[in-house]
N, C-alpha and C positions, 0 to 999 in steps of 0.2 A: 199363368206364371208371371211374376213380376220381372220386368227387364232390369238388367244390372245397372247400377248407378256408379258414375265415376267417383273415385276417391283419391285422397292423398294420405299416405301412411307414415306415421312417426313411430319409431321403436317397434319394428315388425316382430321381434321375438318376445314382446311383452306378454306376461301371463294373463292379464285381464284385458278384454277387448271393449274399448269405449268408443262409441260413435258420436260424432258431432254432425248434425244435419246441415250446418252451415259453417263456413270459415268465420272465425270470430276475431275481433281486434286483439292485438298483442300476441306475445308468445309465452308469457309466464304461465298461463293456464295449461299450455301443452307441456311445458317443463315440469309443472307440478304433478301431472299425471304420469309422464314417462319416468320421472324419478322414483315413482312408486310401482314400477313394473307394469305399467299399462301400455298396451298397443293402442294408439290413437288413430282413428280413421275419420278423416274430414271429408264430407261430401263436397265435390267440386262441380256439381251440376250447375248449369247456368240458369236453371229455373228459379224464379224468385220465391215461389211457394211450392214446396214438395207435397205431392199427393200421399195419401195413405199407402198406396201401392209402392211408391218410391221408398218410403221409410221401411216398409216391410222387407223390401229387397236389401236395404242397408242392414237391418237387424240380422237377417239370415238365420242360421241354425245355432250359433253361439254368440251371445252378446251379454256383457256384464252390466252395461249401463249406457244411457243415451242422454246427450245434451241436445235439447230441441228449442224451437222458436215459437212465439206466441201466435204465429200465422198457421200453425199446423193443427190438425184435428186429432188430438190424443184422447182416444176413447177405447171402447171394448176391443176393437180389432188390433190396435197397436199394443195395448197392455197385455193382452192374452199372448200375442206373438213374442213380446219381450220376456214374459214369464216362461214360455216354452223354451226360449233360448237361454234360460238360466239367469236372466237379468232381474235385478231387484231395485234398480235405481233409475230415475228419470229426473231431469231438471230443466225447467224453462230458463232461458236466458232472458228473464223478465221478472218484474215484481208481480204482475198480474198473471192469473192462470184461468181466465175465462175459457180458454181453448182446451182445458183439461177436464175430463170426466173423473173427478177424484174418487167417486164411488167405484168406478171400474178399476182404478188403480188399487184401491183398498181390497177389492175382490181378489186381485191377483198378487197381493202382497208387495206392490211396488211403491217405494217411497217417491213422493213428488216434491221436488225442490223448486224454490224461486229465489229471487235476488233482491230483497228489500234492503234499505239502509244505505244504498249507494246512489240513489236517483234523486234525492230530495232537492239539493241545491240546483242541480242541472235542469230538472224539470221546472222548478220555480223560475230560473233564469229565462227559459224559453217563454214561459207565460208572461213574464215581465217584458221581454223583447217584443212579443206580439202586441202587448198593450201599448207600448210606445210607438211601434210601427203603425198601428191602426189609428192612434190618436193624432199622429203627425202625417198620416197618409203617405208614408215613405215608399211603399211598393208602387202606388199609383204614380208618384213623382218620378221614381226610377224608370218605369215603363215609358213615361212621357219623354224623359230625356233620351232614352235609347231609341225612341221612334223619330228623333230629330225634330220634335215639335216646339222645343223651347227657342223663342226668338227674342226674349227679353223679359225683364222683371215686371210683374204686374201686382197690384195691391191685393187682388183676390185669388191669386194662383195657389191652389192646394192649401187653403186655410184649414187648419185642423183645430184640435182642442188642447188647451193648456191643462196639464195634470196638477200642477201645484194648487193646493187649496181645495181640490175636488175630492170626491168621496170614492174610495175603492171598496167594492163589495166582494166578499169572499164567501162562497158557499162550500163548506167543508174545510174547517180550520184545523186539519191534522198537520202532520209534519210538512207536507208540500204546500198546503194552503197557507200555513203560518209563515213559512219561509218566503213565499211570494208576497204576502202582506207586508212583511218587514222590509223587503226590497222597495216596494212602492211607497211605503211610509217614510222610510229613511232617505230614499233616493229622491223622492219628489214632494215630500212633505204633504202627503195626502191624508185625509181623515179615513177612518176605518169603520165599516159596518160589516158584521159577519153573522152567519148562521151556522150553527153546529149543534148536534144533540148534546154534546159535552162542552162545558165551559173551557175556553182556551186561556187559562189563567196566565201562563207564561207570556203569551202574546199580549194580553191586556196589560200586564206589568211593563212590558217593553214599551208599548205605546205611551203609557202614563209617564214613564221615566224620560222618554224622548220628548214628550210634550213639555215636561218641566225644564229640560235642557234648553229647548227652543225659547221658552218664556224667559228663562234666566239670561238669555243672550239677546233679548229685545225683539224676538220674532213671534209670530202667531203660533201658539201651540197646536199640535195635532190632537185629535180626539178619537175615542173609540166607542162603539156601541154594539152590544150583543143583541141581535134582532130576535124577536119572538117567532118569526116565520120567514120562510124563503121569500115570500111575496114582499115583505118589508124591505129586504135587501134589493130586490129587483126594482122597486119603486124609487128607492133613494140613491142607489149606486150610479155613479157616472161611468166607472169601469168595473165590470163584474167578471170575476174569474171563477170557474167551476172546478172543484176538487173533491167531489164525492166518490164513494165507491159505486160500482155498478151492480145493482140488484133489482128486484121487482119494484122496489119503492122509488128508485131513481131513474128507471127507464122512461125516456121522454120527459124528464124533469122540466126541461125547457120546451114548452109546447106553444101553440098559437095563443092561448089565453094568457100565459105568463109573459110571452114576448110583448103582448099588447099593453101590459102595465109598465113596461120599462120606458125610460126617457127616450125621446125621439132621436137624440144624438148620443145615446149610450154606446158603450163598447162592450161586447161580450167575447170572452176568451175561454176556450175549452182545450185543455191539455190532459184531461182525465180519461174518459172513455167515450167513444163516438155516440153510442145509443142514448147517452144522457140528453142529447139534443134531438128533437124532431126536426130532421134536416129539411123535409118538404115544407114544413111551416116556416122554418128559418129563411128559406129561399124566397117565399112569398113576402115575408116581413122585410127582407132586404130590398126587394123590388118596390115595395110601397113606401119605404122610409130610406131614401138615398143617403141621409146623414147618419143613419145607424150603421155601425161597423162591427165586424166580427173577425177574430183571429182563431183559426182552427188548426190543431195538430192531429186530430183524430176524427174519424168519420163513421157514420152509422153503418154503412155497408163496406167497410174498408176491404180492399184498396180503392173502391169506387166512390164517387161523389154523386149525390142526387142530381137529377137533371136541372140545369140552370145555375148551379152554385159556381161553377168555373167561370161563368160569364159575368158574375157580380163584381164590379169594380170596388165595392165597399166590403169585400171579403178578402182576407189574407188566408191562404191555404198552404200548409207545408206538410210533407209526407211522414208524419209520425216520428219526428226527430227530437222529441223532448229529452230523451236520454243520450242524445248523440254528441256528447263530449268525449274526448279521448280517454280521460281518466275514468269516467263513469262506465263507458262501454267495456274498457279493459277490466274494470272491477267486476262488472256483471259476468264477463266470461270466466274470471277467476272464481267467483262465488258459485257459479253453475258447475264448474268442473269439480270444485271441492265438495259440493253436495253429493255428486255421483261418487267421487273417490271415497268420501267418508262412509257412505253406505256400503260400498264394496269392502272396505277395511273393517267394518263393524264399529265405527266410531259413534259416540253419542251425539245428540243434537245440541247445538249451541243454545244456551239459555236465553239469549236476547238477540233475535235476528236483526234488530235495527242497530245494533252495535257491532259493526263488521270491520272496524279499523284493524283489529289484530290479524284479520285474514288478508288485508291489502298491503300490509307493511312488507315491502320487498327486501328489507334488510334482516328479516328474521323468518324462520319457518312458520307457517300458519298453524294455529291450534289444531290438535287432533280431534276435530269435531265437524259435523255437517253444519254449515252456516244457517240454513233455513229449510226445514222440511214441513210442509203445510199439513200433512196427514200423519204427523209423528204420533199423536195420541191414538189415532185409529189403529196404527200398526203396533202400538205398545213400545215405541222406541224410547230408550233411556235418555234423559236430559243430562247435558254436560255439567260438571261441577267446577269447571275451569273459570 
């Protein structure tokens, strides 16, 4: 029998019981639920990652919906328990749902929500931040100062790479990859090479127009090139940022062979999914190439790092914070809550999950729709005409 888990309760007399496995930023998401007669129970356990047993205890005998986290294992055990408790709605507070067995959710008729459309700029900003920090060796220099080792200016102290005029490589030029590219091009006047299965027409037009603007003002214009292969990006890029989805074709996309064709002083950034990079191979490459640098927000066996990575001075590692801006995290909480509420209320599914601004406007009620349900077609859910 599962042990009880500590909770905080809002609107105790609410008709619908909604569980949040973690406290989430902001209070609007709570208000949106309680205003619609939901009893909201927020887990207050100090455990960073809840076990299946912990979540089973939270679900109990009656539960209408759950807001969960991407660190949790949502499979057969949890969806069957949620279904038995009368629940038909689950939402990740995340755009990804690699932690969710969608087939199991379909089996038990549970809608699975996620939170796209609110992470684009925030994630791109962190990728850009890691690019700059790696190129100018900011973390190394910070540690050097804090250790009391600085005793005067030296010509060779923490010499890094200038970004202006260099080539930024983007693998996966979707919303986040394109936003990152624009930041690096407009901010640092870098040239672009990208690889994607689909042509990034809007990005290409932006770079062309920006290049013409620079030329008209007497500056060197920026250029773009769509690569025919990922290997072409890896060979030519000075700073390369990874923005692919994670599937069988992108697992260990960056491996020993592909690392070997990159420039010796290249910078590799990953804010997408940890398993896209073969971390063991990366550690060896960092050891053998001290001027090669990397910025990582995600890890292959998260929350753990492969042995040796933490010791690498030429690696910047941060704990999965790409979406960690106040506006974005509060928006994610709101969207996750509205996914669950919408299914409870029988609302249709929003027609464009990447256009979520109407749900985030605090000055007006959100649309009567579920912002994003990934298995809507499987469950035969109606699309919104709003």
